[in-house]
C-alpha positions in Angstrom: 104.5 88.7 104.5 103.8 86.2 107.3 100.1 85.8 107.9 100.4 84.8 111.5 102.9 87.6 112.4 100.5 90.1 110.7 97.5 88.8 112.7 99.5 89.0 115.9 100.7 92.5 115.1 97.1 93.6 114.2 95.8 92.1 117.5 98.4 93.9 119.5 97.7 97.2 117.7 94.0 96.7 118.3 94.5 95.9 122.0 97.1 98.5 123.0 97.4 101.3 120.5 94.1 102.2 118.8 90.4 101.7 118.9 89.0 99.5 116.1 85.3 99.3 115.5 83.6 96.0 114.8 83.0 97.1 111.2 86.7 98.0 110.7 87.7 94.7 112.3 85.4 92.6 110.1 86.5 94.3 107.0 90.2 94.1 107.8 90.0 90.4 108.8 88.2 89.5 105.6 90.7 91.4 103.5 93.6 89.8 105.3 92.1 86.3 105.1 91.3 86.7 101.4 94.8 88.0 100.6 96.3 85.1 102.5 94.1 82.5 100.7 95.0 83.9 97.3 98.7 84.2 98.1 98.6 88.0 97.7 99.6 89.2 101.1 102.4 91.3 99.7 100.7 92.7 96.6 97.6 94.6 95.6 94.5 92.4 94.9 91.0 93.1 93.6 88.0 92.5 95.8 84.4 93.2 94.8 82.2 95.3 97.1 79.5 92.7 96.8 81.8 90.0 98.2 82.8 92.2 101.1 79.1 93.0 101.8 78.3 89.3 102.2 81.5 88.4 104.0 81.4 91.2 106.6 77.7 91.6 107.1 78.1 95.4 106.7 76.0 97.7 104.7 77.4 99.5 101.7 77.8 102.7 103.8 79.3 100.6 106.5 81.9 99.2 104.1 82.8 102.7 102.9 83.1 104.1 106.4 85.2 101.1 107.7 87.4 101.2 104.6 88.0 105.0 105.0 89.0 104.5 108.6 91.3 101.6 107.8 93.0 103.7 105.1 93.4 106.7 107.4 94.8 104.4 110.1 97.4 103.1 107.6 96.3 99.5 107.8 95.3 99.1 104.2 95.8 100.8 100.9 92.8 101.3 98.6 92.4 102.0 94.9 88.9 102.8 93.8 87.3 100.6 91.1 84.9 101.4 88.3 81.2 100.5 88.8 80.3 97.2 86.9 83.7 97.0 85.2 86.7 97.0 87.6 86.7 95.8 91.2 88.4 98.0 93.9 91.9 97.0 94.8 93.4 96.6 98.2 96.8 96.0 99.7 97.4 95.0 103.3 100.1 97.2 105.0 102.7 95.2 106.9 102.4 95.9 110.6 105.4 94.0 112.0 109.2 94.2 111.5 111.2 91.3 110.2 114.1 90.3 112.4 116.9 88.1 111.1 119.0 86.3 113.6 122.5 85.7 112.3 125.3 84.1 114.4 129.0 84.3 113.7 130.8 81.3 112.4 133.4 81.4 115.1 133.7 78.8 117.8 132.1 79.7 121.0 134.2 82.3 122.8 133.7 85.2 125.2 134.2 87.6 122.3 131.6 86.0 119.9 128.2 87.5 120.1 124.9 87.1 118.2 124.2 89.8 115.7 120.7 90.9 114.9 119.8 92.6 111.7 116.5 94.3 111.2 114.8 95.5 108.1 113.4 99.0 108.8 110.0 99.5 107.1 109.8 102.5 104.8 106.8 104.8 105.0 104.6 104.2 102.1 103.0 107.3 100.6 99.6 106.8 99.1 97.7 108.9 96.6 94.1 109.1 97.5 91.8 110.2 94.7 88.5 109.1 96.4 86.5 112.1 97.8 85.3 110.1 100.8 88.9 109.4 101.8 89.7 113.1 102.0 86.8 113.9 104.2 87.8 115.8 107.4 84.6 115.0 109.3 85.7 114.4 112.9 83.3 111.4 113.1 85.3 109.6 110.3 88.8 110.4 111.4 91.0 107.9 113.2 90.9 108.4 117.0 93.8 106.7 118.5 93.0 106.0 122.1 95.3 104.9 124.8 94.2 101.9 126.8 92.7 102.7 130.2 95.0 102.2 133.2 94.3 99.2 135.4 94.3 101.4 138.5 91.1 101.1 140.6 88.9 104.0 140.9 87.1 105.1 144.1 83.5 106.3 143.7 81.5 108.6 145.9 78.4 107.1 147.5 76.2 109.3 145.4 77.7 108.0 142.1 75.8 105.3 140.1 78.6 102.7 140.1 78.8 102.9 143.9 75.0 102.6 144.3 74.9 99.6 141.9 77.8 97.8 143.7 76.1 98.5 147.1 72.8 97.1 145.8 74.4 94.0 144.4 76.3 93.4 147.7 73.1 93.6 149.7 71.4 91.2 147.3 74.3 88.8 147.6 74.1 89.0 151.4 70.4 88.2 151.2 71.1 84.9 149.5 74.4 84.1 151.3 74.2 85.6 154.9 77.5 83.8 155.9 79.5 85.6 153.2 80.4 88.5 155.5 82.1 86.2 158.0 83.9 84.4 155.1 85.2 87.7 153.8 86.5 88.7 157.2 88.3 85.4 157.6 90.2 86.0 154.3 91.7 89.3 155.6 
């Protein structure tokens, strides 16, 4: 797995496809960085909860919640450890597709074209034995949110955003009385 492609794919996922909390983001980034540092991006690796607590700044409950949400979102796989004897194991799920660009060995001609082959990722089924991971509490489930549209919204004069904007505009005019004439000249 390519670390930089994975980071780019994660950033795009976070920006455009789903809502990621700060706790989830901290946990995912620490797991990804650790896997990269250890050369274990493509395989399962152990990681102690105590290490994650200090690296992420999350509480134990925060780690569990973030981990549950990352597993439900399909970003990581998790195998529960045993207290004081076996560290939990994680695997980073690949978020991008590999593309291999192959060209024909023919001389340049109108008929020769570039061929693109793609590896299609297979869905990975995961057995979950941890009771917290099977919780159906709506507060813990993944809530994919579409990004807000960039269209501007018109507010009624009685709405708070309108009143705040009006107040700020008046305060600006108090400090820069010539602003109104500058704005008119821009139109």
